[in-house]
MILOLO-137498 format. One record per residue (C-alpha): x, y, z; residue number from 1. Coordinates in nm, 2 decimals. Each point is the difference from the previous one (the first is absolute). Layout:
N
VORO       u       v       w  senu
VORO       X       Y       Z   NUM
...
***
This chain:
440
VORO       u       v       w  senu
VORO    0.00   -0.02   -0.02     1
VORO    0.15    0.32   -0.07     2
VORO   -0.01    0.29    0.27     3
VORO    0.12    0.38    0.01     4
VORO    0.11    0.08    0.36     5
VORO    0.17    0.31    0.04     6
VORO    0.38   -0.04    0.15     7
VORO   -0.12    0.19    0.29     8
VORO   -0.29   -0.20    0.07     9
VORO    0.26   -0.32   -0.03    10
VORO    0.17    0.15    0.28    11
VORO   -0.29   -0.13    0.23    12
VORO    0.08   -0.34    0.07    13
VORO   -0.32   -0.18   -0.04    14
VORO   -0.10    0.18   -0.32    15
VORO    0.34   -0.14   -0.12    16
VORO   -0.09   -0.35    0.15    17
VORO   -0.34    0.10   -0.22    18
VORO    0.19    0.07   -0.32    19
VORO    0.18   -0.36   -0.01    20
VORO   -0.36   -0.17    0.09    21
VORO   -0.18    0.17   -0.26    22
VORO    0.26   -0.05   -0.26    23
VORO    0.02   -0.33    0.06    24
VORO   -0.38   -0.07   -0.08    25
VORO   -0.12   -0.06   -0.41    26
VORO   -0.36    0.01    0.03    27
VORO   -0.07   -0.36   -0.05    28
VORO   -0.31   -0.08    0.23    29
VORO    0.10   -0.29    0.17    30
VORO   -0.02    0.08    0.32    31
VORO   -0.34    0.10   -0.09    32
VORO   -0.08   -0.39    0.03    33
VORO    0.13   -0.09    0.38    34
VORO   -0.13    0.38    0.13    35
VORO   -0.29   -0.07    0.26    36
VORO   -0.14    0.36   -0.04    37
VORO    0.01    0.00   -0.37    38
VORO   -0.22   -0.35   -0.02    39
VORO   -0.23    0.09    0.28    40
VORO   -0.08    0.39   -0.15    41
VORO    0.11   -0.08   -0.37    42
VORO    0.15    0.40   -0.04    43
VORO    0.34    0.04   -0.13    44
VORO    0.04    0.25    0.27    45
VORO   -0.02   -0.22    0.21    46
VORO    0.29   -0.26   -0.16    47
VORO    0.35    0.05    0.05    48
VORO    0.10    0.16   -0.35    49
VORO   -0.29    0.24    0.06    50
VORO    0.11    0.14    0.36    51
VORO    0.33    0.00   -0.22    52
VORO   -0.11    0.27   -0.19    53
VORO   -0.16    0.20    0.29    54
VORO    0.29   -0.01    0.21    55
VORO    0.22    0.10   -0.32    56
VORO   -0.18    0.28   -0.06    57
VORO   -0.03    0.13    0.33    58
VORO    0.32   -0.01    0.08    59
VORO    0.17    0.12   -0.33    60
VORO   -0.27    0.30   -0.01    61
VORO    0.03    0.05    0.42    62
VORO   -0.33    0.04    0.00    63
VORO   -0.25    0.00    0.33    64
VORO   -0.17   -0.36   -0.06    65
VORO   -0.36    0.04   -0.06    66
VORO   -0.24   -0.23    0.21    67
VORO   -0.06   -0.20   -0.33    68
VORO    0.42   -0.08   -0.04    69
VORO   -0.05   -0.07    0.48    70
VORO   -0.26   -0.20   -0.06    71
VORO    0.16   -0.30   -0.25    72
VORO    0.32    0.04    0.14    73
VORO   -0.14   -0.06    0.36    74
VORO   -0.20   -0.31   -0.15    75
VORO    0.32   -0.16   -0.09    76
VORO    0.04   -0.27    0.28    77
VORO    0.41   -0.05   -0.05    78
VORO   -0.02   -0.34   -0.01    79
VORO    0.25    0.01   -0.25    80
VORO   -0.19   -0.27   -0.26    81
VORO    0.11    0.22   -0.30    82
VORO    0.40   -0.02    0.10    83
VORO    0.01   -0.39    0.02    84
VORO   -0.17    0.04   -0.37    85
VORO    0.20    0.21   -0.17    86
VORO    0.20   -0.07   -0.26    87
VORO    0.21    0.34    0.00    88
VORO    0.07    0.00    0.40    89
VORO   -0.19    0.31    0.09    90
VORO    0.06    0.07    0.36    91
VORO   -0.36    0.11    0.02    92
VORO    0.02    0.01    0.38    93
VORO    0.28    0.26    0.03    94
VORO   -0.22    0.22   -0.25    95
VORO   -0.33   -0.02    0.17    96
VORO    0.21    0.06    0.32    97
VORO    0.13    0.35   -0.09    98
VORO   -0.34    0.02   -0.16    99
VORO   -0.20   -0.01    0.32   100
VORO    0.26    0.24    0.22   101
VORO   -0.05    0.24   -0.30   102
VORO   -0.37    0.00    0.05   103
VORO    0.06   -0.01    0.39   104
VORO    0.20    0.35   -0.02   105
VORO   -0.20    0.18   -0.30   106
VORO   -0.36   -0.10    0.01   107
VORO   -0.22    0.12    0.29   108
VORO   -0.25   -0.28    0.01   109
VORO   -0.37    0.01    0.21   110
VORO   -0.01    0.05    0.36   111
VORO   -0.14   -0.36   -0.01   112
VORO    0.25   -0.16   -0.15   113
VORO    0.34    0.21    0.18   114
VORO   -0.20   -0.09    0.36   115
VORO   -0.02   -0.39   -0.08   116
VORO    0.35    0.01   -0.13   117
VORO    0.12    0.16    0.30   118
VORO   -0.19   -0.22    0.20   119
VORO    0.16   -0.32   -0.15   120
VORO    0.32    0.14   -0.01   121
VORO   -0.04    0.10    0.41   122
VORO   -0.11   -0.36    0.07   123
VORO    0.08   -0.26   -0.22   124
VORO    0.37    0.00    0.02   125
VORO   -0.02    0.03    0.40   126
VORO   -0.10   -0.33    0.18   127
VORO   -0.13    0.14    0.30   128
VORO   -0.17    0.29   -0.15   129
VORO   -0.21   -0.32   -0.29   130
VORO   -0.08   -0.20    0.34   131
VORO   -0.16    0.29    0.13   132
VORO   -0.15    0.06   -0.33   133
VORO   -0.16   -0.39   -0.03   134
VORO   -0.14    0.05    0.32   135
VORO   -0.16    0.28   -0.12   136
VORO   -0.11   -0.13   -0.29   137
VORO   -0.17   -0.27    0.18   138
VORO   -0.17    0.23    0.18   139
VORO   -0.15    0.21   -0.30   140
VORO   -0.06   -0.33   -0.19   141
VORO   -0.40    0.00    0.07   142
VORO    0.00    0.35   -0.16   143
VORO    0.13   -0.07   -0.29   144
VORO   -0.34    0.10   -0.18   145
VORO    0.07    0.34    0.09   146
VORO    0.32    0.07   -0.20   147
VORO   -0.04    0.21   -0.26   148
VORO    0.34   -0.03   -0.16   149
VORO    0.06   -0.40   -0.15   150
VORO    0.38    0.00    0.11   151
VORO   -0.11    0.05    0.36   152
VORO   -0.23   -0.33   -0.04   153
VORO    0.27   -0.17   -0.07   154
VORO    0.22    0.08    0.26   155
VORO   -0.23   -0.14    0.23   156
VORO   -0.06   -0.28   -0.21   157
VORO    0.38   -0.06   -0.04   158
VORO    0.02    0.02    0.44   159
VORO    0.02   -0.43    0.11   160
VORO   -0.25   -0.08    0.20   161
VORO    0.30   -0.04    0.26   162
VORO    0.32    0.15    0.07   163
VORO    0.30   -0.23    0.13   164
VORO    0.15    0.06    0.35   165
VORO    0.36    0.21   -0.06   166
VORO    0.28   -0.31   -0.08   167
VORO    0.32    0.08    0.19   168
VORO    0.17   -0.21   -0.24   169
VORO    0.01    0.32   -0.21   170
VORO    0.20    0.21    0.26   171
VORO    0.32    0.08   -0.05   172
VORO    0.21   -0.34    0.07   173
VORO    0.18   -0.28   -0.13   174
VORO   -0.09   -0.37   -0.03   175
VORO    0.21   -0.27    0.04   176
VORO    0.05   -0.28   -0.25   177
VORO   -0.11   -0.34    0.09   178
VORO    0.23   -0.18   -0.16   179
VORO    0.37    0.08   -0.16   180
VORO   -0.03    0.39   -0.15   181
VORO   -0.05    0.03   -0.33   182
VORO   -0.05    0.33   -0.03   183
VORO   -0.04    0.32    0.18   184
VORO   -0.30    0.21   -0.14   185
VORO   -0.20    0.28    0.09   186
VORO   -0.35   -0.01    0.00   187
VORO   -0.22    0.31   -0.12   188
VORO   -0.34   -0.04    0.21   189
VORO   -0.20    0.27   -0.16   190
VORO   -0.24    0.26    0.10   191
VORO   -0.36   -0.12   -0.09   192
VORO    0.08   -0.36    0.01   193
VORO    0.10    0.03    0.37   194
VORO   -0.37    0.13    0.04   195
VORO   -0.24   -0.23   -0.21   196
VORO    0.20   -0.32    0.02   197
VORO    0.30   -0.09    0.27   198
VORO    0.03   -0.38   -0.09   199
VORO    0.19    0.09   -0.30   200
VORO    0.31    0.11    0.15   201
VORO   -0.04   -0.24    0.26   202
VORO   -0.02   -0.28   -0.23   203
VORO    0.30    0.17   -0.23   204
VORO    0.20   -0.02    0.32   205
VORO   -0.07   -0.35    0.12   206
VORO    0.08   -0.12   -0.35   207
VORO    0.31    0.15   -0.02   208
VORO    0.16   -0.05    0.36   209
VORO   -0.15   -0.35   -0.12   210
VORO    0.24   -0.02   -0.32   211
VORO    0.30    0.14    0.16   212
VORO   -0.01    0.35   -0.02   213
VORO    0.03    0.28    0.26   214
VORO   -0.23    0.25   -0.04   215
VORO    0.02    0.37    0.10   216
VORO   -0.28    0.25    0.05   217
VORO    0.21    0.33   -0.05   218
VORO   -0.07    0.25    0.30   219
VORO   -0.13    0.32   -0.23   220
VORO   -0.15   -0.15   -0.30   221
VORO   -0.37    0.02   -0.10   222
VORO   -0.23    0.07   -0.28   223
VORO    0.19   -0.02   -0.36   224
VORO   -0.15    0.29   -0.16   225
VORO   -0.18   -0.13   -0.27   226
VORO   -0.35    0.09    0.07   227
VORO    0.05    0.36    0.02   228
VORO    0.29   -0.02   -0.31   229
VORO   -0.29   -0.15   -0.19   230
VORO   -0.22    0.33    0.11   231
VORO    0.32    0.23   -0.17   232
VORO    0.03    0.11    0.39   233
VORO    0.40   -0.01   -0.09   234
VORO    0.17    0.15    0.35   235
VORO   -0.27   -0.26    0.21   236
VORO    0.11   -0.29   -0.19   237
VORO    0.38    0.08    0.03   238
VORO   -0.03    0.10    0.38   239
VORO   -0.13   -0.33    0.05   240
VORO    0.26   -0.19   -0.24   241
VORO    0.30    0.19    0.15   242
VORO   -0.08   -0.14    0.36   243
VORO    0.00   -0.30   -0.14   244
VORO    0.27    0.04   -0.20   245
VORO    0.22    0.12    0.31   246
VORO   -0.11   -0.28    0.23   247
VORO    0.07   -0.28   -0.25   248
VORO    0.36    0.16   -0.09   249
VORO    0.04    0.01    0.35   250
VORO   -0.03   -0.42    0.05   251
VORO    0.23    0.00   -0.37   252
VORO    0.28    0.21    0.22   253
VORO   -0.04   -0.21    0.30   254
VORO   -0.05   -0.34   -0.02   255
VORO   -0.08   -0.05   -0.40   256
VORO   -0.31   -0.07   -0.14   257
VORO   -0.03   -0.33   -0.27   258
VORO   -0.35    0.17   -0.11   259
VORO   -0.25    0.23    0.09   260
VORO   -0.34   -0.17   -0.02   261
VORO   -0.35    0.09   -0.11   262
VORO   -0.30   -0.19   -0.01   263
VORO   -0.25    0.26   -0.12   264
VORO    0.09    0.05   -0.35   265
VORO   -0.15    0.32   -0.03   266
VORO    0.30    0.14    0.23   267
VORO    0.22   -0.25   -0.16   268
VORO   -0.05    0.16   -0.35   269
VORO    0.11    0.37    0.19   270
VORO    0.28   -0.11    0.19   271
VORO    0.15   -0.15   -0.30   272
VORO   -0.08    0.32   -0.17   273
VORO    0.21    0.20    0.26   274
VORO    0.30   -0.01   -0.17   275
VORO   -0.18    0.25   -0.30   276
VORO   -0.18    0.18    0.27   277
VORO    0.28    0.12    0.17   278
VORO    0.24    0.04   -0.30   279
VORO    0.06    0.40    0.04   280
VORO   -0.03   -0.03    0.37   281
VORO    0.28   -0.03    0.24   282
VORO   -0.13   -0.30    0.11   283
VORO    0.06   -0.16   -0.34   284
VORO    0.27   -0.23    0.06   285
VORO   -0.18   -0.17    0.28   286
VORO   -0.33   -0.01   -0.18   287
VORO    0.17   -0.18   -0.22   288
VORO    0.16   -0.27    0.25   289
VORO   -0.35   -0.06    0.11   290
VORO   -0.16   -0.06   -0.32   291
VORO    0.26   -0.23   -0.06   292
VORO   -0.08   -0.21    0.30   293
VORO   -0.36    0.05    0.01   294
VORO   -0.16   -0.34   -0.13   295
VORO   -0.38   -0.10    0.03   296
VORO   -0.01   -0.33    0.28   297
VORO   -0.03   -0.23   -0.29   298
VORO    0.31    0.10   -0.11   299
VORO    0.18   -0.03    0.31   300
VORO   -0.15   -0.36    0.07   301
VORO    0.08   -0.14   -0.35   302
VORO    0.38    0.05    0.13   303
VORO   -0.15   -0.26    0.31   304
VORO   -0.03   -0.32    0.07   305
VORO   -0.34   -0.01    0.03   306
VORO   -0.11   -0.36    0.06   307
VORO   -0.18   -0.21   -0.29   308
VORO   -0.34   -0.14    0.10   309
VORO   -0.19   -0.29   -0.18   310
VORO   -0.33    0.19   -0.21   311
VORO   -0.28    0.00    0.20   312
VORO   -0.34    0.07   -0.16   313
VORO   -0.05    0.37    0.18   314
VORO   -0.05    0.18   -0.31   315
VORO    0.15    0.39    0.02   316
VORO   -0.12    0.24   -0.27   317
VORO    0.29    0.27   -0.03   318
VORO   -0.04    0.39   -0.06   319
VORO    0.28    0.11   -0.16   320
VORO    0.01    0.38    0.15   321
VORO    0.08    0.23   -0.27   322
VORO    0.27    0.16    0.20   323
VORO    0.17   -0.33   -0.01   324
VORO   -0.08   -0.17   -0.32   325
VORO    0.02    0.35   -0.21   326
VORO    0.21    0.25    0.29   327
VORO    0.25   -0.26    0.12   328
VORO   -0.03   -0.25   -0.33   329
VORO   -0.03   -0.27    0.22   330
VORO   -0.25   -0.26   -0.10   331
VORO    0.13   -0.33    0.06   332
VORO    0.15   -0.02    0.35   333
VORO   -0.31    0.01    0.20   334
VORO   -0.15   -0.30   -0.18   335
VORO    0.29   -0.16   -0.02   336
VORO    0.08   -0.04    0.36   337
VORO   -0.41   -0.05    0.07   338
VORO    0.05   -0.32   -0.22   339
VORO    0.33   -0.07    0.19   340
VORO   -0.22    0.04    0.36   341
VORO   -0.23   -0.28   -0.15   342
VORO   -0.29    0.24   -0.09   343
VORO   -0.16   -0.08   -0.38   344
VORO    0.01    0.37   -0.13   345
VORO   -0.26    0.09   -0.27   346
VORO   -0.02    0.36   -0.13   347
VORO   -0.31    0.16   -0.13   348
VORO   -0.04    0.15   -0.35   349
VORO    0.12    0.35   -0.13   350
VORO    0.27   -0.01    0.34   351
VORO    0.16    0.30   -0.15   352
VORO   -0.25    0.25    0.05   353
VORO   -0.04    0.19    0.33   354
VORO   -0.29   -0.08    0.25   355
VORO   -0.07    0.34    0.10   356
VORO    0.19    0.07    0.29   357
VORO    0.30    0.23   -0.07   358
VORO    0.15    0.13    0.31   359
VORO   -0.32    0.30    0.02   360
VORO   -0.17   -0.08   -0.31   361
VORO   -0.27   -0.22    0.11   362
VORO   -0.08    0.33    0.29   363
VORO    0.03    0.26   -0.30   364
VORO   -0.16   -0.20   -0.29   365
VORO   -0.22   -0.20    0.16   366
VORO   -0.22   -0.07   -0.30   367
VORO    0.23   -0.10   -0.27   368
VORO    0.21   -0.16    0.28   369
VORO   -0.31   -0.21    0.10   370
VORO   -0.08   -0.16   -0.37   371
VORO    0.39   -0.08    0.00   372
VORO   -0.06   -0.19    0.33   373
VORO   -0.31   -0.17   -0.08   374
VORO    0.19   -0.12   -0.38   375
VORO    0.29   -0.13    0.26   376
VORO   -0.22   -0.20    0.24   377
VORO   -0.22   -0.16   -0.27   378
VORO    0.36   -0.14   -0.16   379
VORO    0.08   -0.10    0.33   380
VORO   -0.31   -0.20    0.13   381
VORO    0.00   -0.14   -0.35   382
VORO    0.30   -0.21    0.09   383
VORO   -0.24   -0.11    0.34   384
VORO    0.35    0.01    0.20   385
VORO    0.00   -0.07    0.35   386
VORO    0.23    0.32    0.06   387
VORO    0.11    0.31   -0.17   388
VORO    0.37    0.08    0.08   389
VORO    0.12    0.34   -0.13   390
VORO    0.35    0.20    0.12   391
VORO   -0.16    0.35    0.06   392
VORO   -0.23    0.13    0.27   393
VORO   -0.15    0.24   -0.21   394
VORO   -0.15   -0.27   -0.22   395
VORO   -0.10   -0.26    0.31   396
VORO   -0.20    0.33    0.11   397
VORO   -0.19    0.03   -0.33   398
VORO   -0.10   -0.35   -0.07   399
VORO   -0.08   -0.16    0.32   400
VORO   -0.26    0.28   -0.02   401
VORO   -0.19   -0.14   -0.28   402
VORO    0.02   -0.38    0.08   403
VORO   -0.01   -0.27    0.26   404
VORO    0.34   -0.20   -0.12   405
VORO    0.22    0.11    0.25   406
VORO    0.33    0.17   -0.08   407
VORO    0.35    0.01    0.17   408
VORO    0.33    0.14   -0.10   409
VORO    0.23   -0.25   -0.17   410
VORO    0.24   -0.05    0.27   411
VORO   -0.28   -0.07    0.24   412
VORO   -0.06   -0.28   -0.17   413
VORO    0.38   -0.09   -0.04   414
VORO    0.00    0.04    0.41   415
VORO   -0.25   -0.24    0.04   416
VORO    0.12   -0.25   -0.22   417
VORO    0.35    0.02    0.15   418
VORO   -0.14   -0.06    0.39   419
VORO   -0.19    0.34    0.01   420
VORO   -0.35    0.04    0.15   421
VORO   -0.31   -0.02   -0.21   422
VORO   -0.07    0.36   -0.14   423
VORO   -0.26    0.15    0.19   424
VORO   -0.18    0.14   -0.34   425
VORO   -0.08   -0.42   -0.07   426
VORO   -0.19    0.04    0.32   427
VORO   -0.19    0.35   -0.03   428
VORO   -0.36    0.01    0.10   429
VORO   -0.22    0.08   -0.31   430
VORO    0.26   -0.19   -0.22   431
VORO    0.01   -0.34   -0.21   432
VORO    0.21   -0.27    0.25   433
VORO    0.20   -0.19   -0.23   434
VORO    0.05   -0.40    0.11   435
VORO    0.37    0.01    0.01   436
VORO    0.20   -0.25    0.13   437
VORO    0.29    0.07    0.21   438
VORO    0.31    0.14   -0.23   439
VORO    0.26   -0.05    0.26   440
***
């Protein structure tokens, strides 16, 4: 694609990177075949190719975005299926992230939008605030019909029926390996996940220590910054990310780390991009070190000796989170690990399509998100599984709200198969209780 940015415009690092991305695009349209919003809405402006044209026009002309442009860019899930499909290697993620930052800095949204986005940015990245908000949502759910805004109703719907107690395993500390030490790793405990489902980090710690890892929860680490980053709130996201970079580099420089383990794939995609996010920052070198060491938990487990079990009849439908299969290009490891642990693994049709969660998307775009959720649940239920497995808390919350099939994190099933407790979701009231044999 031909661009006409001036030399002055290209002095901006974000615009310079956008120019590189735009020039790689050849207008082929392959991306439209795998874009969830284009499939749902059928509008070229809601396809990656359409958004690329709008972003190019906006940036080249340095114009204040109009409501129409903002609407179509806001509708992007950042599922990154287009990047998997693109034969030209267009790095759409960097382009749309810069566009969102540009919009945030130049466009004045309606008051209700500004207020909602501010609330989300001030609550979701902070576990204790989020817990209080979830309790508030539980109290407000009976009055849902009074909410005039569909987005507020979506917030009430998202809140779980119960909030788990705080897990002290998420506090800064070190967990010794249960056998000869093979690796020393830092676990990113996250933010929203610590409020919504404490079982995931607990299971990760048990499994990794069982397989010979010393697991460290670093002092000062917290939210990865992804939620605010995808809102275009760069300053907020960089503040959060910088805390992680400093915390993990302190561990690297003290006793060394073999990996930074991430069990929420949405966070993993962002942390692996810290090197790019901080490329012009004094923390650039340390950010690059963190990005190099960042690994999804499935990547780490592939390096360890997970016991091989005899195959059983427990059918697990594997849901591939977009941030894992497209953002990190990890497609086979979780399925390989589940099969090695003895499960019978099946995949739904159109497994490359998003479930509609996408960070805060299900709260900001509830109608489109609901359509994608319904389609994803239909394809999963068509496989008639005993359990649904996923590697991202957002997907788990999204899918579980529309099916009675229990959904658990992949690492919980691996922990259970190797000696850990049965995942709580398999006995949750209101869910189908599968007749599953003891796996260990």
